[in-house]
N, C-alpha and C positions, 0 to 999 in steps of 0.2 A: 726349509732345507732339510732334506733328507741326509742322516749321518749313518755310516755303516757301524752298527752296534754288534759286538761280540760279547758273549756272558761266557765267563770262565769259572769252572766250579771245583777245586780242589777238595779231594775225599779220601778217606781211609777207613776201612773197616765198617762202612754203614751203608752197604748197597741198597738195602729196602728203604732208608731213608732217603738216600739220593734220589731212587726212583719217584717217590713221593712228591719230592722237590722239581724233579722234571716234569712231571705231570701238572703240577700248578703252573710251571713256567710256560707249558704250552697254551695257557689261557690268555696271555698277554694280549691286549688290545693292540700293541704295535710290537710283532713277534721280533724276536734276535734273528740278525742276518745268519749267525752261527752260534751254536753252543760247543764250549769244548770242557771236557771233564777229564781232570788229571787224577789218576789213582797211584797206587804203589804196586800193585799187583791185579791179574785180572780178576779174582773175585771182588775186589772193591768196585768194578765196574759191571758187574753182573746184572743184566736186566735193562742196561742203558738203551740199546738200540731197540729194544722192543717198545719202551716208553716214549723215546723220542727217535725216531729213525733220522739218521744224516748226522747224528752228534759226533764230533770229533774226540775220539778217545786216545788218550795219552799216558804213558807210564813212565814215571820218574821215582828217584829215591825219595825215600820218606822225609816229610820235614815240610811244613806250610810254606815257608819261604821258596824252597826249592821248587814245589809244585806250582806256585804262582810264577815263579819264573820260566818254568817250562810253557806256562800258558801264554805268557808275553811273548816268548820266541816264536809261538804260532799264531800269533795275531797282528802281525805287521800290517795286514789289509784292513784293520779295524780303523775308524775314527774314534771310537770310544769303546773302553775294555771296562765292562762291569763285573765284578768280582761278587759272587754269592757264595756264602758259606752253603755246604751240602743239607744243612738245616735250617735254611732260611726260605720262607715263603713270600714271595713278592704278591702285592696286590695286582689285578689285572691291568692298571694304569701306571705301574712302576716304569717300565722302559719308556714309554710314551713321555712321562714327565722327563725323566733323563735326557731325551733326545729334545724336546722343546727347550729346554733350559740351556744345554749345551750349545745348540745352534744358535741360539740368540745371544748367548753371553760368552763372548770368545776367551775372555780372561779367565774363566773357572778352568781350572785343571783337574781337580778332584771334587767329585759330589757325591755325598751321602745321603741315605735316604733317612725316613722317620719311623721308629719303630712302634707299633702299637701295642708290643709287649716284647719283653726279652726273657726268655726262660732260663738264660744262664744265671740270673740272680735268684733262681729258685729250684725246685725239683725238676723243672723242665716243662714244656708244653707238648701236647699231643697235636697231630694235624688236625684232627676235628675241632679242638679248641681254638687254633689259629684260624680255620677257615671260616668258624662262627664269628670271631672279632672283625674279620674282614668283611665278612656280610653285613654285620652291623656297624661298620665305620662311617662315622659323619664326616663333615667338611674339614678340610686341614685348617689348623689353627694359625700358620703363618704360611707365607710363601717361600722366601728365601734368606737364610741367614748365614752370617760367616761362624765358621767353626774350625777349631784348633787342628783337627784331624779327621780324616774317615774313619767309621768302623768297618773293620775288615769284613764283617759278614755281609755288608752290602755297600759296597762303594765303587763310582764310576770314575775312571781314569781317562783323561785326554792322551791319546798315543803319541802324538806329534812331538810334544816336549818330552815326554817320557823317553822316546827313542832318540831324540836329538842329543839329551845329555845323558844317555845310558843310565838312567836311574833304575834300580832294581830292589827288589826286597833282599834285605841282608840274611845270606845263608850262613852266616855264622851264628844266626838264632835258629838254634834246632828245633826239631818236632813241631809243636804248638805255635811256635814262633813268639810270642808275647811280647806287644809292642812293635810288631814289624810293620803293621798298618800305620801307626803313628810315625814311624820312621821314614816310610816312603811318602806320606803326604808333607811332612815337613821339607823333605826334598824337593817335591813338586812345588811347594808354596814359593820356592824362589823364583819361579815362573809365572805364577798368576795366583788367582784366588782358590781358596777351598771353603766350600760351603756345603750347608745342610737344606735339602729340599723338603718342604712341607707336605708336598702331594706325592712325592715317591714313598708309598707305604709299604709295610711289611712286618711280619712277625719273625723273630728269630726264636726257634723252638729251644735252643739251648739243650740239646740232646746229650746226656752225660755219656754213653756209650763212644767208645774210641778216643777219649780225652787223656791227657797226660797224667800220671800219677800224682798225688798231692806233693811228695817230696821234690820231683822233678820241677813242678809249677812252683812251690815255694822258692826253690833256687832262683828259678828264673824271674820271680817277682823282685829280686834284691839285683842280680848280675845283669838282667837285660836292661833297665833303665840307667844303669850306671855306666855300662858299656856304650849306649846310644848317646849319653851325654859326651863322653869321651872322644866320640867320633867328629864332635863339632860341626854337626851338619844340621843345626837346628833344633835340638832336643834339649831344651833349657834344664840346668842344674835344678831349678825350683821344682820343675814338674817331676824329675826324677826323684827326688827326696820326698815330695808330698805323696806320690805314687807309692813309694817304698814303704813309708809311714803309715799311710791309710791301709795297706794290705796286712802289713804286720801287726798292727793294731786289732784288725778284725780276727786275724788268726789267733791272737792271744786271748782276746776276749770270749770267742766262741768254741776255743779248743777246749774249755771247761765242759761245755753241753754242746757238742759239735752237732750239726745237721746231718741226718743219715745219708745225704746225697753229696756231701762235701768231706774229703779229707783234711780236716783243719789242722791236726795234730801233726800229719804229714807235711802239709804247707808250712807249718810253723818250723819244723825241724830242717827244712830246706831253708828258709828265712835264715834261720841261725847258722846252718852249715856254708851259706854264701857270705854272711858277714865274717865268719872266722877265715873263709879263704881270703877276703878282702884284707884283712890284718896281715896276714903272711903273705900277700902279694900274689896269689894263684888263682883269683876270682876271674873265670871266663864262661862266657855263656856254653861254650860247648861241654862244659863240665858235667851237665846233667845227663850227657850219654854214658858217663860211667857210674852214675848212681842208681 
């Protein structure tokens, strides 16, 4: 059964990286039926049409949830919408694996792939490093397994239940979003299964260019999980507390000798500011726009 697959890529300030991602996307064994790229200004999209002619280009206000929702609004003709970050390189069989699973397993409403590597946890990976990993990738270690949420850098969403129930990414989570993928996944989980696919592979470069400041991200590390729990839409309190505690502990420990590519002290200041705002009753995700 052939499904109509649309790939959506939000981007800001990283046109050269986006173009490399689009060049890799053109190598898919099962090409996307349509590709939508959403930036915040024309410069974000420079070179897009040259690399992948026919790409739908959109402009929206800055913010990952806002841009992803703009892509949803332009994808009503899709059966499956696959979100890629602008620095995620999919292996050639990624979309074929998504189509095979989604066509056979109608209960699956969100499917996320398996990362060969994630540069977000380090200094970041180059395109050449990612291509080398994919060229030497072995067989998948598992087929399909349940997972709590899709990982926003590569997640496929079944459009019918999303549109039927008017699920969207929460635009109260500004800029980088932080946990917006988990929030949408848990909403979608009320309609079916959320799974990880072993044979939908790729590499997240984790490019540091264009990411939020340490202070803003640190604030979001505390504010966003608590806000999502308070919505009562499937984000458990235990997960919120665990997420906050792990991030704060990491920021405290590593702020003594921070990594050169992470603003640990800025993140820790953001954590503390969010807790202070929580105590006085003014903690909201949007507060990072004023920091």
